[in-house]
DOLUMKE-809031 format. One record per residue: x, y, z of N, C-alpha, C in turn; residue in three letters. Coordinates in steps of 0.1 Angstrom, whole numbers, plus 5000, padded with zeros to 4 digits. Example, Ala and Ser with C-alpha at 12.3 -4.5 7.8 and 13.67 -1.06 7.14 Angstrom:
513249435078512349555078513249675078ALA/512849785071513749895071512950005079SER/
***
This chain:
293344544072293244654062293044594048MET/292144644040291744594027292744654017GLU/293244574008294244613998293544613985LEU/293944713977293444713963294244613955THR/293744573943294444483935295744543930GLN/295744673927296944743922298044733933THR/297744763946298744753956299244613958GLN/298344523957298844383959299744343948ILE/299444383935300244343924301644413924ARG/301644543928302844613929303744543940ASN/303144503951303944443961304444303956GLU/303544233949303944103944305044103933ALA/305144213926306144223915307544233921SER/307644263934309044273940309644143944LYS/308744033944309343903947308543803938LYS/309243693935308643603925307243553929PRO/307143493941305843433945305543473960PHE/304443533963304143563977303943443985PRO/304243443998304143334007302643294008ILE/301743384006300343344007299943233997SER/300743223986300443113976300642983982LEU/301542973992301842843998300542784005ILE/299742884011298542834017297642774007SER/297542823995296642763985297242633980LEU/298642623979299242503975299042393985THR/299042423998298842334009297342284008MET/296442374005295042334004294842233992GLY/295542263981295442183969296042043972ALA/297042043980297741913984296741823992PHE/296041894002295141814010293941764002ALA/293441853993292241813985292641693975ILE/293841713969294341603960294441473968GLY/294941473980295141353988293841293991MET/292841373995291541313999290841253987THR/291141313975290441263962291041123959GLU/292341103959292940993953293340883963PHE/293440913976293940813985293040693987VAL/291740723984290740613986290940503976ILE/291640533965291840423955292740313960MET/293740353969294640253974294040183987GLY/292940233992292340184004291040104002LEU/290640093989289340023987289139893994LEU/290139803993289939674000289739694015PRO/290439784021290339804036288939864039ASN/288539964031287240024034286139914032VAL/286139844021285139744018285039634029ALA/286239594034286239484045285639544058ALA/286039664061285639724074284139754074ASP/283539804063282139844062281239734057LEU/281839624053281039504049280339524036GLY/281039584026280439604013281439544003VAL/281039533990281839473980282839583975SER/283839533968284839623962284239723952ILE/283239663944282639753934281739863941SER/281139823952280339923960281240033966ALA/282439983971283340083976283940173965ALA/284040113953284440203942283540313939GLY/282240303942281240403940281540533948GLN/282440513959282840633967283640723958LEU/284440673948285140743938284240813929ILE/283240743924282240793914281540913920THR/281040893933280241003940281141123941MET/282441113944283241223946283341303932TYR/283541223921283641283908282341363905ALA/281241303908279941373905279841493914LEU/280241483926280241603935281041723929GLY/282141693924283041793917282341843905VAL/281841753896281341793883280041873884ALA/279141833893277841893894277641983906VAL/278141943917277942023929278742143931GLY/280042143926280942253928280442383922ALA/280042373909279542503903278342553910PRO/277442463915276242513922276642583935ILE/277642523942278142583955278742723952LEU/279542733941280142853937279142963934THR/278042933927277043033925276343073938VAL/276042983946275343013959276243093969LEU/277543083967278443153977279143273970THR/278643323958279443423951279443563958HIS/278543583967278543713974279543713987LYS/279943593990280843594002282243643998ILE/282843734006284243774003285143654001PRO/286143663992286943543988287743483999GLN/288343564008289043504019288043424029LYS/286943484032285943424040285443294034LYS/285343294020284843174013285843064014LEU/287143104013288142994015288142934029LEU/287943024039287842974053286642884054VAL/285542924049284342834049284542704042PHE/285242704031285442584023286442484031LEU/287442544037288342454045287642404057MET/286742474064286042424075285142314070LEU/284442324059283642224053284442094050LEU/285642124044286542014040287041934053PHE/287342004063287841944076286641864082ILE/285441924081284241854087283941724079ALA/284141734065283841614057284841504060GLY/286141534063287141434066286941374080ASN/286541464089286241414103285041314103ILE/284041354094282941264093283341134087LEU/284341134077284841014072285440924082SER/286240984091286940914102285840844111VAL/284740914114283840864123282640784117ALA/282640774103281540714096281240574101ALA/280040544106279740414112279340314101PRO/278940364089278540274078278840344064ASN/278540264054278740304040278040434036TYR/276840444040276040564036276540694041ALA/277040684054277540804060278840844053VAL/279740744050280940764043280740824030LEU/279740774023279340834010278940984011MET/278141014021277841154023279041244027GLY/279941184034281141264038282041284025ALA/282041184016282841204004282141313995ARG/280841323995280141423987280441563993LEU/280441574006280741704013282141754009ILE/283141664009284541704006284641733991THR/283841663983283841693968283341833965ALA/282341873972281842013970282942113972LEU/283842093981284842193984285942193973THR/286142083966287142063956287142163945HIS/286142163937286042253925285942393929GLY/285242423940285042563944286342623950THR/287142533957288442583962289342613951PHE/289442533941290342553930289842673921PHE/288542683920288042803913288342933919GLY/287942943932288243073939289743083942VAL/290442973944291842983946292643033934GLY/292242993922292843043910292643193908ALA/291443233912291143383910292043463920VAL/292143413933292943473943294443473939ILE/294943353934296343343930296643443919ALA/295743463910295943553899295943703903SER/295243733915295243863920296443903929LYS/297143793934298243813943299543853935LEU/299543843922300743863914300443963903VAL/301544013897301344103886300744023874SER/300144093864299444033853300343933845PRO/301643963844302543873836302943753844ASP/302443733856302843613864301543533868LYS/300443563862299143493866299143343864GLN/299543303852299543153850300543083859ALA/301743153861302743093870302143073884GLY/301443173889300843173902299843053903ALA/298943043893298042933893298742793893VAL/299842793885300542663885301242623899SER/301642733906302142703920301042643928ILE/299842703928298742643935298442503931MET/298342483918298042343912299142243915MET/300342293918301442203921301142123934ALA/300342173943299942103955299141973951GLY/298341983940297541863936298441763930LEU/299441803922300341703916301341643926THR/301841723936302641673946301941573955ILE/300641593956299741503964299841363958ALA/299941353945300041223938301341153940ASN/302441233942303741173943304041133958ILE/303641223967303941203982302741173990ILE/301641253988300541243997299741113996GLY/299441063983298740943982299440823986VAL/300740803983301540693988301640694003PRO/301840814009301840824024300540794030LEU/299440844024298140814030297740674029GLY/298140604018297940464016298640384026THR/299940424028300740354038300140364052PHE/299740484056299140504069297840424070ILE/297040424059295740354060295940204061GLY/296940144054297240004054297739954068GLN/298440044075299140004087298340054100HIS/297640164099296840214111295340214109LEU/294940164097293440164094293140284085GLY/292140264076291840364066291340494072TRP/290740484084290240604091291440704095ARG/292540644097293740724101294240804089ALA/293940764077294340834065293540964064SER/292240954067291341074066291641164078PHE/292041104089292341194101293541274098ALA/294541214091295741284086295341404077THR/294441374068294041474058293341594065ILE/292541554075291841664083292841754090ALA/293941694095294941774101295641864091VAL/295841814079296441904068295442014065MET/294141984065293142084063293142194073GLY/293442154086293542254097294742344095ALA/295842284091297042364088296842464077ILE/296142414067295742504056294942624060THR/293942594069293042694074293842804082LEU/294742754090295642854097296442944087VAL/296942874077297742954067296843054060GLY/295643014056294643114050294443234059ILE/294143204071293843314081294943404083LEU/296243354083297343434085297943504073MET/297943434061298643494050297843544038PHE/296643494037295843544025295243684029ILE/295543784021295043924024293543934021PRO/292944034027291544074024291544144011GLN/291044074001291044133987289844213985LEU/289944323978288844413975287944333965ARG/286644323969285744253961285244333949GLN/285144263937284444323926283044333929ASP/282344423922280844443924280144303921MET/279444253931278744123929277744133918PRO/277744023910276744013899275743903903VAL/274543923897273443833900273743683895SER/272943593900273143453896272943443881VAL/271843513876271643503861272743563853MET/273343663858274543723851275743623851GLN/275943563862276943463863276743343853GLN/275543293853275243183844275343233829ILE/274843353827274943403813276343413808SER/277243443818278643453814279243323809ALA/278643213813279043083809278543043795LEU/277643123790276943083777277743143765THR/278843213768279643263757280143143748SER/279943153735280343043726281843013727HIS/282643113729284043093730284443023743LYS/283743053754284042993766283542843766LEU/282442823760281942683759282842603750LEU/283442663740284442593731285642553739LEU/286142643748287342613756287042503766PHE/285742503772285442403781285342263774LEU/284942263761284942143753286442103750LEU/287242193748288742163746289242093759ILE/288842143770289342083783288841943784ALA/287541923780286941783781287741693772VAL/288041733760288741653750290141623754LEU/290841723759292241713764292341613775GLY/291441623785291441523797291041383792ASN/290041383783289641253778290841173771ALA/291641253764292841183758293841133768GLY/293941213779294841173790294341043797LEU/293041043801292540943809292140813801PHE/291940833788291740713780292940613781ALA/294140673783295340593784295740573799VAL/295640683807296140673820295340583829PHE/294040573827293140483835293640343834THR/294140303822294540163820296040143819TYR/296840233825298240233823298840113830ILE/298340063841298839943847298739823839THR/297539783834297539663825298339683812PRO/298439803807299139833795300639803797LEU/301139853809302639823812302939683816LEU/301939613822302139483826301939383814VAL/300839393807300539303796301339323784GLN/301639453780302239483768303739503769VAL/304139593779305539623780306339513788THR/305639443797306239333804306739363817GLY/306339483823306839513837306139423847PHE/306739393858306139333869305139433876ALA/304139383882303039483887303639573897GLU/304539523906305039613916305939723911HIS/306439703899307339803892306539923888SER/305239903885304340003880304240123890VAL/304240093903304140193913305240303911THR/306440253909307640353907307540423894TRP/306940363884306740433871305740543873ILE/304740513881303640623883304240733891LEU/305140703901305840813908306640893898VAL/307340833889308040913879307140993870LEU/305940933867304941013860304541133868PHE/304341113881303941223890305041333890GLY/306341293890307441393889307341473877CYS/307041403865306941473853305741573853GLY/304641533859303441613861303741743868VAL/304541733879304841843888305741943880THR/306741893873307641973866306942043854ILE/306141963847305342013836304442123840GLY/303742113851302842213856303542343859ASN/304742343865305442463867305942533854ILE/306542443845306942493832305842553824ILE/304642483824303542523817303042663821GLY/303042693834302742823839303542933834GLY/304942903833305843003828305643023813LYS/305342913806305142923791303843003789LEU/302842983797301543053795301643203798ALA/302543233808302743373810303543443799ASP/304343363792305143413781304243433768TRP/303543333764302643333752301543243755LYS/300343293758299243213763298743113753LEU/298143153742297543063733298642983725MET/299743043720300742963714301242853722PRO/301342873736301842773745300842653746SER/299542693747298542593747298542503735ILE/298642563723298642493711299942403710ILE/301042463713302242383713302342263722GLY/301742283734301642173744300742063739ILE/299542103734298641993728299341923717TYR/300041993708300741923697301841833703LEU/302541873713303541783719302941653725THR/301741673731301041553737300641463726ILE/300141513715299741433703300941343699CYS/302041413697303241343692303741233702VAL/303641273715304141173725303241053726LEU/301941073725300940963726301140873713LEU/301340933702301540863690302840773691THR/303940833696305140763698304940643708LEU/304040673718303840573729303240443723PHE/302540453711302040343704303140243701THR/304340293698305540213695306440183707PHE/306640293715307540273726307040193737THR/305740163737305140083748305639943748VAL/306239903737306839763736308239763742HIS/308839873745310239883750310239933764SER/310739863774310639913788311340053790PRO/312540063785313240193787312540303780ILE/312240283767311540393759310140423764ALA/309440323769308140353775308140443787SER/309140413796309340493808309640643805VAL/310540663795310940793791309740863785VAL/308940793777307740853771306740893781THR/306540803791305540833802305940953810ILE/307240973813307641093820307341213812PHE/307741213799307541333791306041363789LEU/305241253787303841263785303141323797TRP/303541283809303041343822303341483823GLY/304541523819304941663820304141753810ALA/303941703798303241773788301741783791ALA/301141673796299741663798299241763809SER/300141793819299741883829300342023827PHE/301242043818301742173814300642263808ALA/299642203802298642283796297642343805VAL/297542283818296442323827296442473832PHE/297642523836297642663840297142763830PRO/297642743817297242833806295742823803GLY/295242693803293842673801292942743812MET/293442733824292742793836292642943834GLN/293743003831293843153830292943193818VAL/293043123807292243163795290743153798ARG/290343043804288943033807288443143817ILE/289243173827288843283836288743413828MET/289643443819289643563811288443573802SER/287843463798286643463789285343483797LEU/285443483810284243513818284543613829ALA/284943733825285443833835284443873845GLN/283143853842282143893852281843773862SER/282443653859282243543869283443453867ALA/284643503870285843423869285943303878PRO/285443313890285443203899284543083894ALA/283343123889282443023884283042953872LEU/283643033863284242983851285442883855ALA/286242923864287342843869286842713875SER/285842723883285242603889284642513878THR/283942573868283342493857284442423849THR/285642483848286642413841287142293847SER/287042283861287342163868286242063866HIS/284942113865283842013862284041953848SER/284442043838284741993825285841893825ALA/286941923833288041823834287541693839GLY/286741693850286241563855285341493846ASN/284541563838283741503827284641443817LEU/285741503814286741453804287441323810GLY/287641323823288241203830287341083828ASN/286041103831285040993830284840953816ALA/284841053806284641013792285840933787THR/287040983791288240913786288340773791GLY/287940753804287940613810286940523803ALA/285740583799284740503792285240473778PHE/285840573771286340543757287440443758ILE/288340453768289440353769288940213771GLY/287940203779287340063781286640013769GLY/286040093761285440053748286440013738THR/287540083738288640053729289239913732VAL/289439893745290039763749289039643745ILE/287739673747286739573744286639543729THR/286639643721286339633706287639633697HIS/288739693702289939693694290939613702LEU/291939673709292839613717293439713727SER/294139663737294739753747295839833741ILE/296539783730297639853724297139963715THR/295739973713295240083705295040213714SER/295140203727294840313736295640433733LEU/297040423731297840553729297340633717PRO/297140563705296740643693295340693694TRP/294440623701293140673703293140803712VAL/294040793723294240913731294841023723GLY/295740993714296341103705295241163697ALA/294241093692293241143683292341243692LEU/292041203704291241293713291941423715LEU/293241413718293941533721294141613708VAL/294241553696294241623684293041703681ALA/291841653686290641723685290741853693SER/291241843705291441963713292442063707ALA/293442003700294442093693293842163682LEU/293042093674292342163662291442273667ILE/290642253678289742353683290542473688LEU/291742443695292542553700293042643689SER/293542573678294042653666292942733660ILE/291742683659290542753654290242883663VAL/290342863676290042973685291143083684CYS/292443033682293543133681293443213668TYR/293143143657293043213644291843313645ARG/290743273651289643363653289943483660SER/290743463671291143583680292043673671ASP/292943623664293843703656293143783645ARG/292143713639291343773629290543883634LYS/289943863647289143973653290044093656ALA/291244063661292144183664292544253652ARG/
***
């Protein structure tokens, strides 16, 4: 039976979060695991396929390009498919990509398999965010999105270490087989728990693309790029920073990153609640908090205890902003919310790559200790643009 959005929201208001959200969270967990687990398995993959470590590293690059470029294209091409059926299709594609990774006889096939799974990444989160927002009442939309996104953050705490352990002891192919099983579990959950949502009137491809040309939406996508660039300018080089400057042993960094992941998960949930309370003020406040924390990190990086506390709080704040940004970007493209949501993930991946490049340039031309304040400047740019947008909105009202 097809349910109207009003019926679904009335039902959702009776309980905090519908069980159907767990299916989206599980999918996010599996996708997060397949994205990041390869980082811990590069030596194993390189040795097995007879390629260099740098060539194996291109498997990460191809995945990022697949998310940044391919996901919006797939979203446009599939916009007429009902959302539940689209989720089913995406998970079937995801499972197929991981099975192909397990069976890949050479480097080229594995690269193709990584590209297939990357296509599902952005589109799943784009469509998933739209579905999550429809499953709850309007005052809980950002919270619902944060519950889905929690799967991605938990994947970094539990999924990636588990997948790396499996790959190092049973072979890297076993890691992708495990992910394929998780994809199958997600598929069953989608079929059982995600309701058939009433579709909005389909819009043409040109209408969808034109929805992305809004100056305000483009400005928010730029904010997303700058915010992620500030995060990854520092996070990409967090291990050498903690080893060379703070003085931690290399094996200790693993546990610090787990702590960072715990902060990320907590911040993601809190950020969703804050965004449901006051959307734009929470985005501005969180970006301001990140600026302060990164500036403090310039000094606390020299102290083991203070640096760990700063990293935990920085992880929480950095990911607390994502649910609010996702909801705001979807609201600015009401005729194509799924495409807008997918494009926000593309913008985020562009920010990741930009931040890593800027961080490398800073290390080369300044010093590794300059990374935190450079990251703070990038986030400050996102903060200033957010304030400009908020003041513009208030003036318009």
